[in-house]
C-alpha angles and dihedrals in degrees: 000000000000123000122234092260092049090052090048091054091049094053097032097099093053096042092044092053094047097045094044092050093049092045095050092046095050094043092051089052091050101041107017129252100297102044092032091055092048091047091050089049090054091048091053096050097040097045102033105018096043116015098036092046091047091052094048098043101031124226096290095046091047092051090051089066091067100044118118096254133123110281111247099174102060130252119345098025097215092053092053091048094051090049091050091050093050096044101038106027098077092038092055092047093052092046091050092047091050092047096051093038090058092045093051093048091052096047105038142052107284090221092057091045091051091047092050093047091048093052098043094046089070096052120113126211088264090054091052091049090052091049092049092049092048094049094046088050090054092051093047091051091050091049090050090050090051091049088052090055096248119156126234088255094054112122091236091054092046090051091055092046088050090056089053091050092051092046092056091051093046101042108025122015145324103289118195122198089257092053091046091052090049089052089053090053089055090060088075101022097056113059092209091061092042094051092049095051094040088057089055092052131336110257094019096117093058091040092054091046091056094042092049092050091051092048092048092049091051091050092052090049090050094242 
């Protein structure tokens, strides 16, 4: 599922050509050939050269284009960067998706993988934003609980972990207590998980592992 920016990059050449042609034509009619051409030129650079690039790259990425560093993207720098984005962005995404798809299929129950793929294939960009916001909210609440000195067994922590458990079942796949506990083990066993959670808050990976184990045990006991 492509993000809004990825879709914009895909359709940019076509939309750019159409909008620029219409703009030039209308401006020439309104202001004459000379002023109309100059106005169309300004439209092109302000809308596509400036605003579109700023939206795609973000403020920091856009500022990086003008730093006094050796140009690695050809002359001019912005053109090389845009070309790289267009040509390589989708390729890298597809390669990454294929890599992790193969890894997941090798490591996990094929039925769970199929269930997850079936569910997530229907999600829109708005769905993914909602999922991201929910998950970030969970991590922030856990970080706040850690800052407050709460233990993994604290009822408040267990309530947050329970939300994570229900989210997995609702949005991804059928997650049993055993699977959930195994997921918690991955938070410290897989460096990619560990690095992600440690960026959220130092010590979070181990904290979530313990909290997940406690929650899973309680589920199995029917508590």
